[in-house]
Every structure is written in C-alpha cells, then in structure tokens.
C-alpha positions in Angstrom: -0.8 -20.3 -18.3 -2.2 -16.9 -18.8 0.3 -14.1 -18.8 -1.7 -11.9 -16.5 -4.0 -13.6 -13.9 -5.9 -13.2 -10.6 -5.2 -9.8 -9.2 -2.7 -8.9 -11.8 -5.5 -8.4 -14.3 -6.5 -5.3 -12.3 -3.2 -4.3 -11.2 -1.8 -1.0 -13.1 1.7 -1.7 -12.2 1.4 -5.3 -13.7 0.3 -4.0 -16.9 3.0 -1.3 -16.9 5.9 -3.8 -16.3 4.5 -6.2 -18.7 4.1 -3.5 -21.4 8.0 -2.6 -20.8 9.1 -6.4 -21.1 7.3 -6.8 -24.2 8.4 -3.8 -25.9 12.0 -4.0 -24.9 14.6 -4.5 -27.5 17.6 -6.2 -25.2 21.1 -6.0 -26.2 23.8 -8.3 -25.4 26.8 -7.4 -23.6 30.5 -7.2 -25.3 31.3 -10.3 -23.1 29.9 -13.6 -22.7 27.5 -13.0 -20.0 25.3 -14.9 -17.3 22.5 -12.7 -15.9 21.0 -13.8 -12.2 17.9 -12.4 -11.3 14.6 -12.9 -9.6 10.8 -12.3 -9.7 10.2 -11.1 -6.0 11.5 -8.1 -4.5 14.2 -9.8 -2.6 15.5 -12.6 -0.3 15.9 -15.5 -3.0 19.4 -15.8 -2.7 20.9 -14.2 -5.8 24.2 -12.7 -4.4 25.2 -16.4 -3.1 24.4 -17.8 -6.2 26.5 -15.0 -7.8 29.4 -16.1 -5.7 29.2 -19.7 -6.3 29.1 -19.0 -10.3 32.1 -16.9 -10.3 33.9 -20.0 -8.8 33.4 -21.9 -11.9 34.1 -19.6 -14.7 37.4 -18.1 -16.3 38.6 -14.8 -15.4 35.0 -13.3 -14.4 34.0 -10.0 -13.1 30.8 -9.1 -11.4 28.5 -6.3 -12.6 25.9 -5.0 -10.1 23.8 -2.1 -9.5 25.2 -1.6 -6.2 21.6 -0.8 -4.8 21.5 2.0 -2.0 25.1 2.6 -2.0 26.4 6.1 -0.9 28.2 7.2 -4.2 26.5 7.5 -7.5 28.2 6.9 -10.8 30.2 3.7 -12.0 33.0 2.4 -10.1 35.2 -0.6 -9.9 36.6 -2.6 -7.2 40.1 -1.7 -8.3 39.7 1.9 -7.8 37.1 1.9 -5.1 37.0 -1.2 -3.0 34.3 0.2 -0.6 30.6 -0.3 0.2 30.0 3.1 -0.4 31.1 2.9 -3.9 29.9 -1.0 -4.6 27.1 -1.4 -2.3 27.0 -3.9 0.4 26.4 -6.9 -1.9 29.2 -5.9 -4.5 31.6 -5.1 -1.8 31.0 -8.6 -0.1 31.3 -10.2 -3.3 34.7 -8.7 -4.1 36.0 -9.4 -0.5 34.7 -13.1 -0.5 35.7 -14.1 -4.2 38.5 -11.9 -5.1 37.1 -11.1 -8.5 36.6 -7.7 -10.0 33.4 -6.1 -9.1 31.7 -2.9 -11.2 29.0 -1.0 -9.8 27.1 0.9 -12.5 23.6 1.5 -13.3 24.3 1.2 -17.0 24.9 -2.7 -17.2 26.1 -2.3 -20.7 28.7 0.1 -19.9 29.5 -2.0 -16.8 30.4 -5.0 -18.9 32.9 -2.6 -21.0 34.2 -1.7 -17.7 34.8 -5.5 -17.0 36.4 -6.1 -20.1 38.8 -3.3 -19.5 39.8 -4.8 -16.2 40.6 -8.0 -18.2 37.4 -10.1 -17.4 36.6 -12.7 -20.2 33.2 -13.4 -18.6 30.6 -11.1 -16.8 28.1 -12.2 -14.2 25.2 -9.7 -13.6 23.8 -9.7 -10.1 20.2 -8.6 -10.4 19.4 -8.0 -14.1 16.2 -9.7 -14.9 14.2 -6.5 -14.6 16.8 -4.4 -16.7 15.1 -4.8 -19.6 17.9 -3.3 -21.9 20.2 -6.1 -21.4 19.8 -9.6 -22.8 22.7 -11.6 -21.0 24.0 -14.8 -23.1 22.5 -17.0 -20.4 19.8 -15.7 -17.9 19.3 -17.7 -14.8 15.9 -17.0 -12.6 16.1 -17.5 -9.2 12.7 -18.4 -7.7 11.1 -19.6 -4.5 8.5 -22.5 -4.6 5.7 -19.8 -3.4 6.5 -17.7 -6.3 4.6 -20.1 -8.8 1.1 -18.8 -7.3 2.2 -15.2 -6.4 1.4 -11.9 -7.9 2.6 -8.5 -8.5 3.0 -5.9 -6.0 1.0 -4.7 -4.1 -1.1 -8.0 -4.0 1.9 -10.3 -4.0 5.8 -10.0 -3.7 6.7 -10.3 -7.3 8.1 -7.5 -9.5 6.3 -8.9 -12.5 4.2 -11.6 -13.4 5.2 -14.9 -12.8 4.9 -16.0 -16.5 7.9 -13.8 -17.3 10.0 -16.9 -16.1 9.6 -17.7 -19.8 12.3 -15.0 -20.7 14.8 -17.0 -18.6 17.0 -19.8 -19.9 17.4 -21.5 -16.6 15.4 -21.8 -13.5 16.7 -22.3 -9.9 14.3 -22.8 -7.0 15.9 -21.8 -3.5 14.2 -24.0 -0.9 16.5 -22.1 1.8 16.0 -24.4 4.5 13.1 -26.2 3.9 13.4 -30.2 2.6 13.5 -29.9 -1.2 10.3 -30.9 -2.8 9.6 -32.0 -6.3 10.6 -29.2 -9.0 7.9 -27.9 -11.1 7.7 -28.8 -14.7 8.0 -25.3 -16.7 9.5 -26.3 -19.8 12.9 -25.0 -18.8 15.9 -26.7 -17.4 15.2 -26.5 -13.8 17.7 -26.8 -10.8 17.6 -26.5 -6.8 19.6 -24.6 -4.2 19.5 -24.7 -0.3 21.0 -23.2 2.6 23.5 -24.8 5.3 24.0 -23.4 8.4 27.8 -23.7 9.6 28.1 -21.8 12.8 29.1 -18.2 14.2 32.1 -16.5 12.5 34.1 -14.4 15.2 37.8 -13.1 14.7 37.8 -15.1 11.4 37.1 -18.4 13.5 33.8 -20.6 12.7 32.4 -21.4 16.2 29.3 -23.8 17.2 25.9 -21.8 17.2 24.3 -24.4 19.2 23.3 -23.4 22.8 24.4 -19.9 22.2 22.1 -16.9 23.3 22.1 -14.5 20.6 20.6 -10.9 20.0 20.0 -10.9 16.3 20.1 -7.9 14.0 20.1 -7.2 10.2 19.1 -5.1 7.2 18.2 -7.8 4.6 15.0 -8.6 2.4 14.1 -11.6 4.3 14.8 -10.9 7.8 12.5 -13.9 9.1 14.7 -16.5 7.0 17.9 -15.2 9.0 16.1 -15.5 12.5 15.0 -19.2 11.4 18.3 -20.1 10.3 19.9 -19.1 13.6 17.1 -21.1 15.4 17.7 -24.2 13.2 21.3 -24.0 13.8 20.6 -24.3 17.3 20.9 -20.7 18.5 18.5 -19.1 21.3 17.2 -15.9 19.8 16.4 -13.7 22.9 16.2 -10.4 21.3 16.2 -8.7 17.6 16.6 -5.6 15.9 15.2 -5.6 11.9 16.3 -2.7 9.7 15.0 -2.2 6.3 16.8 -3.9 3.4 20.4 -2.5 2.6 19.8 0.1 5.6 23.1 1.7 6.6 23.2 0.6 10.4 24.9 3.5 12.3 27.6 3.7 15.0 24.8 4.9 17.3 22.7 1.8 16.7 25.8 -0.7 17.2 26.1 0.8 20.6 22.6 0.3 21.5 22.8 -3.2 19.9 25.7 -4.1 22.0 24.3 -2.8 25.0 21.0 -4.5 24.8 22.9 -7.7 23.9 25.1 -7.4 27.0 22.0 -7.0 29.1 20.4 -10.2 28.2 23.6 -12.3 28.6 23.8 -12.6 24.6 25.8 -12.3 21.8 25.0 -9.8 18.9 24.7 -11.6 15.8 24.3 -10.1 12.0 24.3 -11.8 8.8 27.3 -11.9 6.6 26.1 -9.2 4.2 25.6 -6.8 7.3 29.1 -7.9 8.4 30.9 -6.5 5.4 28.9 -3.4 5.6 29.7 -2.5 9.1 33.5 -3.5 8.8 33.4 -4.0 12.4 35.7 -7.3 13.0 34.5 -8.3 16.4 30.9 -8.4 15.5 30.0 -12.2 14.9 28.0 -13.2 12.0 25.8 -16.0 11.0 28.1 -18.2 8.2 25.6 -20.0 5.9 26.8 -21.9 2.8 24.7 -22.9 -0.2 24.2 -26.1 -2.1 23.7 -25.6 -5.8 22.9 -28.4 -8.4 26.1 -28.9 -10.1 24.2 -29.5 -13.0 23.5 -25.8 -13.2 27.0 -24.7 -13.5 27.5 -27.4 -16.3 24.6 -26.1 -18.3 25.9 -22.4 -18.1 29.5 -23.5 -19.3 28.2 -25.5 -22.1 25.7 -22.5 -23.1 28.7 -20.0 -23.1 30.8 -22.6 -24.9 33.4 -22.6 -22.3 
C-alpha cells in the first residue's frame, strides 16, 4: 500500500503531516504508557475506550490535551476538578472513573505530573498525532470507512491512512453497525461496538423506547448520537447541533428547554455534554461500549503487567 494515494498525492497538508511524521524523533514517557488515538478528526470513540482501559490497569492516570478548555496551562484533577481546566472529556473521565487526570499540552510533562500524583501507568487520550511522544503501547482507533478515506479537505483523516503502521494495536469501532470481518493490516486487530442502555435522569436509567425527545449535542459525530437515540426506540422530534466541544450557554439551554416543552418532548444530550453543562436535571443518553477483551490482555502483556 503506497503511503500517499489518490487525492493525498496532490494535497499539501497530507505531504506536510507526512513529513512531520517521518522526521519526528519521539521520546517515551517516564511511566509505562498506553496511547489511544485515531486518524480521523473525531468521533471514533477514544474517550470511551480510555475509560475502559483505565479499569484494567494498576494505579493509572490519564493525560489529555483538554481540547477547547477555558484555562490554558497544565492542571490536575486533584487541584482543578472542572471542565474549565480539564476540558469536557478530561472532566468526564475523572468524574466517571475517579482516576487522576492531567490536562497539559506537553504530554511528556503531563506524564511527569501523573507520576507525582502516584500513578504507575499513563493512558494518553488522543496522542497519535503528537509526534514528540512514543507511548510504550500505541492503540489506534479506526472506523471501517477509514481504510478508503483521505486527508482533509478531501476526506476526514488527519494524516494518510497508511500511518496506521506506526501503531502497535488496531481497534475498529463499528459503533451501532453489525460487526464485519476485520481487515488484515499486519497488526493485532480488535473490535468495539456501542450499546444503548436508555436515558439517565436524576441518576436513574430509564427506558428510551417510545419517548419523544429533543436532542442537542456538541460532539464531532452528531449523526451517530441521533442514530443511537432512534435505534434505542426514541422518537426524535427536534434537534440542535453545535460544533464539537462547543460551550453551550445558559441562554441556549433556556431555548432548548422551551422548544422541547412546546413539542411535548424531553431535552436529551450526550453524556459528554451532560458533564460539561453540570445541570443534573438534564437527561442524557447512556451508551456503553463492548470491546474485545483480547485488547486489554495484549496491552497488559506488552506493558509487562
């Protein structure tokens, strides 16, 4: 497989990111580490996989960029447990798993901060295109369509698909689609899928089937969220979609509540949006992930755990 193919051959951005990839001299972190990344611009399920990974590792900490957080600098969940400092994904990871989270643009420094917190293992959320770091185990999340996709603006990828060769383990996320045969790319390859469990309201999981809902979200793949609601039996009667990581304002919420009430519907967001909003009475869609257990066993084997 040629490294640059099709439109990537005439795409200056594809050439630039390829140059950066091949000229980089990555450095391993101070702690045993697992990097979870992707090739496309978002919506592959990195954060859910990070949360599943930390359940299996001894004394882990998560290091994240904290994309589009309000505060710049390096922060830990011990000192600043808020989405403003950790980012929406980092904050959700900390709230749901209880593990320490470090938000820092410098991923090597982030690992040092995690070590100071007592962590024995670091899990990186979104580090595949951070070329200065070489995690001890690099896990690359893919969508089946990535195999035949191209780099922005001709496709959804951040770098050419053959960059998968720089990963150690591959995970194909089928989301809600039925699993299909995994491609043979010469790497240990595993699968992952989503499972809709219902609506969470006031800490209680309620059935989704038959409910009229007004959905709203600020995620990279809003259509996947809407499809999950429909497949779970919800009736989507209206929607409001914001850009990924958008800080939904109080004024926005007032409008959403009013619109949902007018339509006789329940306002419904994603779990990531729920943690960012910090409004306990707003329901969110509960989605679990099913991941091949072989992935976690292989990570533990490679880390010597």
